[in-house]
N, C-alpha and C positions, 0 to 999 in steps of 0.2 A: 284697865287694859282691855277687858272683854268688851266693855261698852264702846270704847273708841274703835275697836276692830269691827264690831257689828255695824257701827255707823258708816265706817269707810266702805265696807263691803256692800251695804245697802245702797250707798250712792253709786258704786260701780255698777251694780245690777240694775238700778233704775234707769241709768242713762244708756245701758246696753253697750258700754264702751269695752271693746276687746283690744288691748294693746297689741300692736303688731310685734312679731318676733321672727327671727330667722327661721326659714323653712327647714325641715329635716331632709335627709337623703331619701331618695326614692329608688327602689329596685326596678331596673328596667325589665322588659319582658324577654330576658334571655342573657346571653345565648342559651338556648334550650338544648338539652341533650344529656350527656353523662354516660356513665358506665352501668349498664343494666344487666344484672346477674341472674334475676329470677322473676317468674310470673306466677300468679295464682288467681282464682276467681271464686266468688260466692254470689250466686244468682247473676245479676247483671253487672255487678261491680267487678272491676278488673284491678289487680294489684301488681305493682312492680317493685323489686328490691334494687336500690341504687346505693352508691357510696355514702349518701347522707340520709339513709333511712328508707321508709316505705312511702310510695305514692299510690293514690287511688284514682281511677277513672270510672265515671258512670256513663260515659258515652263512647265506649269502645276505643278509647285512646285519643279521642279528638282533643281532650284537655285533661290535665292531671293536677292534683293537689296533694300536698304532703299530709300524711296521717301518722305522726310520730309521737303523739303525746304519751309519755311514759317510757319510750324507747331511749336508752342511753345512746349518745352520738356514736355513729360508726357505720360500717358497710354492712348492708343486708345481702348476704350471699345466697340465701335459700328461703323459700316460702312453701308452706304446706297447709292443706285445709282438711279438717275433720268435722263434717256437718256444718255448723255455723261458727266453728272455732278456726281462727286464722293464726298460724304460727310463723314467726320470723326468726331465722338463724343468722346471727351476726358474726362478724370476723373478730370481734373483740370482747363482746359482753354476753355471750351465750344465747339462750332462746327466750323469746318474748311471745306472749299470748294476748290475742284480742278476741273478745266475744261480741263486739259491736261494730264489725266491719272496719276495723282500723281506727275507730274513734278514740279509743284509749287502749293502752297496753300495760301489762304487768310482767315482771320477770318470772320466768319459768325454767330456772336453771339449777335448782338445788340438786347437788350430787355430781354435777359436771365438773370434772377436774380441770379440763382445758375448755376455755370459752370460745375458741375459734371453731365455728360451725360451718362446714362446707356444704352439707346436704341434709335434707329431712325427708322422711317417708312415713306414710300411714298404712298400717296393715290391719284389716278386720280380724278379730279373733272369734273363736267359736261361740263364746258366751254372748255375743252381740256387742261387745265393746271393741276397743281398738288398742293396738300397740303402736307406739310412736317411736321412731328411730332417728338418731342424730349421728351423722358422720362428722368426725372431728379431725383436727390437725395433729397428727402424730399420736392420737390416743384411741384410735379405732372407733368402734360403734358403741353408743349408749342407747338404752331402751327405757321408755316410760310407759306405764300402764294407767296413769292418772292425769292425762292431758298436760304433761310436762311439769307437774308440781314437784315430782322427784324423779331422779334418773339413776340407773345402775349400769355398770359396764356390761356389755354383751360382746365379749371379745375373745372367747375361747377359740383359739385357732387363727385369729386375725391379728393379734398383737394389741397390747395396751399402751402404756406410756412409752414414748419413743418408738411406737409401732407404726401401724398403717395410717397414711393420710387418705381419708375416705372422701373422694371428690363427688361420688354419685351413689345413690341408692335407688333400687327399683323393686317392685313387688309383682309377682306373676302367679296367677292361679293356673294349675296344670290341667284343669278339666276334671280331675278326680276328687275335687274338694280340698286339695292341699294348696297351701300358699308357700311360695318360695321367695326368699329375700336375697337380692344380689347387691354386692357392694363393689363399686369400681374404685380401685386404690392405686397408689404409686407402685405397688407390687403386683398388680394384676386384678383379676376378678375373683371374688369370694362368693360362696353360696351357703345359705342356711335354710334348712327345712324345719327348724324348730324355733322359729321366732327369734333368731339371733343368739340362742343359747350356745350353739356351737357352729363353727364355720369350716368350710373346706375350700382350699385354693383350687380353682378350675381353670388353668391356663393352657390346657392341651390345644395346640395349634395357634395360640395367641402369641405370635412372634414378637409383637411390641406390647408388652403387658401393661405399661403405664396407661391407666384408663381414666378418662376425664368425664365420660357421659355414658348413660345406659338408656335403653328403650325396649319396650315389650310390645309385640304385635301378634294379633290372632293370625294363625296360619291358614284359616279357612276350613280346617278339618278337626276342630276342637282342641288343637294344641297351640303352643306359643312359640314364637321365634324371638330370641333375645339378641339384641344388638349392643355392641360395645364400641364406643368412640375413643380412640387412643391418641396419645401424644406422639406424633410422628409416624404412626402406622396406619392411619385412616380408620375404616370401619371393619369390624369383624362380626360374623353372624354365627349363631348356634341354634340348631333345631332340636337339641336334646338337653334342654335346660342347662346349658353351659358345659356339659361334659366335654364336648369338642367344639372347636371354632375354625372357621375358614374366613379368609380375607374376602371382603366384598367392596372392592375399590375401583371397578372399571368406570372411568370417567370422572372419578373424584380427584380433582386437581390439587387439593390441599389436604394435608395429612394430619393436621392438628384439629381434632374434632371436639369442639368445646360443648356442643349441644346436639341431642338427638330427640326427635319427636315424631309421633305417628298421627295422621289425620285421615278422615274419610275422603275418598276421591269423588264422592257424589254419585257413584254408579255401583255401589255395593262393594267396592274394593277399598284400598287404602294407599296413601302415600307415606313414604318415609322421608323425613327432612333431616339434613345435617348442617349445623352451623359451624363454620371452620375458620381457621387462621393458619398462618405459616409458622411451622415449628422453629424456623431459623431466627425468628424475631420475638421480642417480648410483646406483652399485650399492647395492642393498638399500633405497633410499629410496622406491620406488614399486612398485605391484603389476603383475605380469605374469601368468604362469601357463603351463600346458601346453595346447597345442592339437593335435588329431589330425585327419588327413585320410586317407580311404580311397580317394580318387580322384586321387592324384598331385598334391595341392595345389590342385585345382580349388575345393574348399570345405573349410572348417575348422570344428571343433567344440571348444569348451573342455571339458577333462576334468580338473577340479581338485578333485573330491570327496575330502576328507580331506587335501588338500595345504595344510598350515598356513602355508607360506612360499612366496610366489608369484613371487619374483625367481629364475628358474631359469637356471643357468649350465652345466649339463652333463646329458646323457642317455646311457643305455647299456642295451643289451639282452643278456641272458645266458640261455642254455638251462638249465632246471632238471633235476633228476634224473628227473622224470616225463615228460620230453619236451616240456613247455610252455616258455613264455618269461616271464622276469621282467624288468620294466622298472625301472631305477633313475634317479632324478632328483636331481641335486645342486643345492642352493639356496644363496643368499647369506645366511648367518646361521642358517638352519634345519637345516643338515645334509642327511642323506640321506633320501629317501622311496622306497618301493617299491610297485609295482603288480603283482599277479598276474593281472590280467584286462584287459590292454591299455589301462590308464589309466582304467577305469571307477571305480576307487577306489584311494586311496593310503594308505599307513601309514608313519609315521615310523620309521626304522630307523637311529638314530644312536647307540645305546648304546656308549659307549667313546670317542667322538670329543670328548673333553673339552677342546676347543681354545678355546672362546669367550672373548673378552675381556670381563671383568666390570667395569663402570664404577661400579655402585651396589649397595648392599645395604640392606635394610630388614627389620624383624622386628616381629611382633605376638604377644605372649604371651597364652595362654589361661588363664582362671581355673582350669580343671581340670588344668592342667599342659601343658607343651609349647608350641609356637609355630608360626606360619607364617613361613617365611623366603622373602624375595623377592630376586631378583637381576636387575639391569638390565644388558643386554649390548649389545655393539657388533654390530648387524646381526641379532640374534636376538630383540629385544624383551625382555619380562619373563618370568622363570621362577619357579615356586613350588615349595617343598619343605615338606611337612608332617611330615617325619621327620628333621630335622636334617641334611639333605643326602644321606640314603641314596638318594633318588630325586628327580628334578626333572621338572616338566611345564611346557611353554610355556603362558603365559596371555595373550599379547599377539598371537597369530596374527591376521593380517589387517589390523593397523594399518599404515598406509602407510609410516611412518618408524620402524622398530624399533631405532633407535640410541638406547638409553635411557641417558642420562648421569646423570640425577637421579631419585631415587625416595624417597617417604615412604609410610608406612602407619600408620594409627591406628584406634582404635575410637571411633565417634561416640557421641553421647548416647543413641542408640537401641540400642547394642550391635552395630551393623553395622560391617563393615570398610570403611574408605575407603582407597583406594589411588590415589596420584597419581604420574604419570610424565611427565618432560620427555623428549620423543623427539627425539634428535639434539642436538648442542651448542647450537644456537640455534633449536630447533624448538618446536612447539606443546605445550601442556599437555593431558594426558589424565587422565580420572578413571574409576575402576571402583568400584562399590559391591557387587560380587558376587565378590570374591576374584580378579578378573582375567578372569572369563568374558566379559564385554563391557565396552567402553570408550566413553566419550563425549569428544569433542574440545571443550574449553572455548573459547568464542569470545572474542577480544579480546587474546590474548597469543600472537603468532607468534614472539617472540624471548625465550622463557622460559629462565632459567638456574637459579641456585641455588634450592633447595627445602627448606623446614623447617616443623615444626609445634611448637606449645607449648600446653599446657592453659591455658584461660582461667579467670577467677574464677567464671564461671557454670557450670562443669562441662563446658563444651564444649571445642573445640580450634580454635585460630587457625592458619591456614595462611599462610605467608609465601613469597613468590616473588620472585626477582630478575629484573627485566625490563630492557629496553634503556633505559628512562628512570628507573630507580631500583628501588623496592620496591613490591610489591602485597600487600595483606592481605585475607584473606577470613575471616569468622566464621560462614559458613553452608555449609561444605563445598564451596567454590568456585563457588557460584551467583552471588554478587555480590562485587565487589572495590572497594577504595579504593587509590589509588596516591599515592606521595610521591617526590619527588626527593631524592637525597642531597647534592646540591650544584649549583652553577651550571654545572658542566661534566659531560660524559658520564662515568658511573661504571658499570662492569659488576660487579654483585654476584656473588660466587662462593661465599659461605659465610655461615651464620647461627649465632648462639649466644644463649642466653637465661639471665637470672639473676633468680630470684624474690627480691625485697627483703623485709626484715622487716615492712614496711607492707602487704605483699601485692601491691604493684605489681611491674611487670616491666621490667627493663632489657634492651633488645635490642641486640645487636652484629651488624654486617654487615661482612664482609670483602670487599674489592674487588680485582679483578685490576689491580695497578698503582697503586692509590690508597689502600691501607692499610685501616684499620679505622674504622668510624663507629659512633656510639652514639645510641640513642633511648630516651627515658624517657616517651614519650607514645604508645605502641602503634604506633610507626612513622610518626607524622604529621610529625615533624621529626627531623633528624639532625645530629650534630656530629662532626667529625673528631677522633680520639684517636690520634695517631701519634707522640707524643713518645717518642723513643728507638727507634722502629721503623724501622730503616734499610733493610729489605727490604720493599717495599710490595706485592709480588705475593702476596697472602693467598689461600690455597686452602682452608684449614680452620680452624675455630674450635671451642673447647670451654671450658666452665666447670667448675671442680673446687673443691669445698670445701677450705679450708686449715685448718691446725692452730690458727689464731687465731680460728676461728669465722667467718671471712669466706670469700671465694672468690678464686681466681686464674683469670684468663682466659688461655688459651693460643692462639697463632696459629701455624699451620703455613704456611710461606712457600715460594715457588717457588725461591728461591736462598739464603736465609739460615737454613734449618733452623727451629727452634722458638723463639718468643719468649714471655715470660711478663709479664702485666700485673697487678701487685699493688696493691691498694688504690686502683685507678683513678688512679694517679699517672703512671707512665711504664713503658715497655717495657724489658726486658733479655733478652739471649739466654739460652737454657736448652738448651745443646747438648753438655754433657760426655759423652763416649763415644758421642754420636749420630753415626752414619755417614750421609752423604747429606744434601745441603742442600735437595733438592727434596721437600717434604713433600706427600704425596698425600692422606692421610686421618688423622683423629684419632678415637679411641674412648675413652670414659670409663666406668669401673666405680666408681661412687660408694659402693656398698654392699658392697664386697668384705670378706670376713672379716678381712683383714689391713689394712684401710684403703683409702682411695681409690687407684685405679690408673689410670694414663694410658698408652694405647698410641698410637703413631704409626707410619705407614707412609711410608718414603722409597724412593728408587730403590735403596737398599742393603738393604732388608728391613723387618721389623717390630721395633719397639723398645718396651720397657716401662720406665716409671719409677714407683717406689713412694715417691718423696720429692719430689713436686710439681715434677718436671722438673729437679731438681738433678743427677741422674745417670741414665743410660740403660743398659739391658742389651739386647743383641741376642737376641731370642727366635725369630728366623726360622730359624736354623741351616741356612741355605742350601737350604731346602726347596723353594721355589716354582719356580725356574727362570725366573721372569719377574717384572716389577715388580708390586707390590701397589697397586691403585687405590682400594680401599674396605675398610672395617672395620666390623663390628658385633658386638654381644654378644647371644646368644639362648639360651634354655634348651631342653633336651630334655624328653621326657615324664617323666623321672625327677627333674627339677628341677636337673640339672647344667648349669651355665653354660658355654657354649662361645664362644670368640672365632673369628669367621669372617673370612676374608680373600678378597676378590675380586681376581683377578690379571689381568694384561694378556695372557694367552694360555694359561693352564692351569686355567681354571675357578675354582671356589671350594674353599678349604681350610679346615680347622677344627682347633682345639686346645682341649682342656678348660682352662678358666680356672685351675683349681687346679694344673694342670701348668705353666702359664706362671708362676704365682706361686712354685711350687716351684723353678723355674729361678732365680728371684731368690735363694731360700734356698740353693740348692746352689752358687751362684757368688758369694755375698755376700762382700765384701772389707771388712774393718775398716780404714778409712783412718787411724784414730788409733793402730792397733797397729803390729806390725812386719811381717815377711815373711808372705805368705799365698799358698797355692796352691789354686785352686778346682777343684772337680770338673768334668771336661770335660762339654760338652753339645753335641749330644745323646749319650746313652750308654744302651744300645748305639747304634752308628752304622754307616753304610755310604754312601760311604767317607770322608766328611769330618766332623770334629768340631773344636770350639774349646776351647782351654785358656787360662784367664786366671790371672794372678798379679799380686801387688803387691810393690813394693820400697820400703822406707822411706827408702833412701838409694842413691846410686849404688853398684852392686855388679857383681861378676863373676858371671855367671849361666850355668849349664849346665842344659839341659832335654833329657832323653833318654827314649826309649821302649824297653822291653825285652820280649822274649818270655818264655814260661813257663820257659825254660831259663836265663834271665838274660842272654841274648845281646842286645846293643843292635841294634835294627832301625831306629832313626831318631834323628838328632840334630837337635832342633828349634831350639835356641838355644845359642850358645857365644860369650861375650864380655861386655864391660861394657855396662850399660844404666843409664839415669838413673832417679831415684826416680819412683814413680807406678804407674798401672795399665798392664799390658801384656797382650797376648793373641797367640797363635799359632794358625794353622790346621794341623791334622794330616790329611794325605791318606793313608789306609790302603790305597789302591789297590795291588793286588798281594800284600797280606798275607792269609793264610787267616783264616777265622773263629776266634775264640778270645778268651781273656783275656790282656791285656797290662798292663804297669805303666808309668807315667811318673813320673819322678823329677826334682825340682828341687834343685840345690845353688846357694846364694848366700851367700857369706861363711861364717859358721858354721851357717847354716840349711840343713836338708835335710828334704825331705818326699816321700813316695811315695804315689801314688794309682793306682787301677785303672781301666782302660777296656776296653770289650768291642767287638770287631769282629763284626758279625752280618750275614752275607751272606743 
């Protein structure tokens, strides 16, 4: 055995033959942005806390990379620095510490009862050390004297379990050598003069006590001015260490103050900045902006030029190499913005923060080649790429509700691009006729849901919209609408599909959440339920695919039953062989593929491809995304290559060339009518995970092993009896060096060896 394997491997290496295999998914460069909750810096390194961890920039925000090794997945709400130690407070997993500028992290949460950390602060102590404080969700304040290794409650007077939610912490030196600690909570502002041992509520004059942010400013005479940003009450100011407060809101147009920060004005004075939002809306759903004051909050001026996203959650000031100051603003959905001139102008600096949740994808192909690709995101609005995802630009900046769940794009009869977006799960419908530069809110639909288009017989395009009372249809680009109910009870439409009949008429199918599928043959004027055999009625996606008999099959992706197929308009049957995951998020059809119609679906377990009308499915996701796929679309690049794009729930947009996906079918095809079969692993090369599939015609004793180039076994993947049918195993090559390996299957009298490549 070892000698034959060595000979085979030597022959492979001598001829330098590398067997081709399907390519892996590639993460596109965006959309970039996300929800930015905190900043910190050590030297020239800048750090940002987002919903998927910590990012680091070494070039003042021009580009970012993730630095999350050791941090458990979750939102980083707060950051703090003590010397060369960087601390991250998360919303799920407590506090983490890095001593190598974010290169690696270790948990630093021993003693924390609740692990939801809203705020962090560092206070020097008299012995030359530091006290560290953590503001928690409902459990008050905790203190650590050993860099977060252990924590003890510091809640006397502020409340422990089920007590205060501490959204902000600030430290102030009073000029007499004493340090004061302030905590902004849902109950108001608390003050401690003994390093958190005891607290006093100081709400005198604070008419809106719910406090989200705090800042401290030198008053020019050796004292300090304390500022409190509140939820719904704007900014309050205290010149006596919080004993009394006065409102400081002249010109401050928004009263939810998420962030406060103080910077030098370059002339010996200072500016106070406020990052705001509208208290009438939840995060990201309404406009706020950045306001600046040069007179300690007496008056404010909006400074939002270039700020594409105006729900601002964090502010930070950092000295640059030339001795000036750069201001960074973290937004909800729009990522990071930077100003080099004290807020006079802002520039988006989010390259690399590819966190955004993508809910919808749409594409328009150009006659000369290529396409415009659009992505609808959670909190960031709509982004557009003209180069197959190489770069993305936001095109929905300024729209009040940038939670874009549904998105369609088409070219109208005049050759212009029409783009429609439903903003938020049940929000209004917006239209753009200039590729997203400007948007118009269409009147009359405040509860819009599913969205779809279909070419009509006159050369135009009909637009269909799921609304709270049924279905709405427009034949004039959304200017006027007709509506129809799907039945006597409330039906929430979540998907559409269309079938052109031989007579030229159109049959429309509508999928409803909890009510199954409805059919219309009169342009949506009336509807009939078609649910025979459809046992899972939570329909999320629909698609029509031509079948081999010259007709069509209708496919329904459901929330709990996987995929169903509707053949000849008779009844539904499940189509789930080898399909993992019962919750189908999206369906994409490639009707004109060179190898015949192809059907792709996205479930919570990945992306799957069927080349036989849903009879069998192949996993083509190869564990690439790291998050759930919400949307699928097919779009060509400038060279005419078709790509499958996947919008994910936390890692942006990914793509794979369609021919590579189809090659995966070929490389892993298993002849069910034949005998034993061992498929080529996919992906190959890989790092560190790959999948190996095989088929057994009868119950057999199976051994599947992996060998190195010396013939030494490095992994035993399967040993023992297995039943007839399709099987697959996942091989984790973590710990193995790059190189060529062989995997071999023995089953009865059958033996086959194939090669796999680990590529770091």
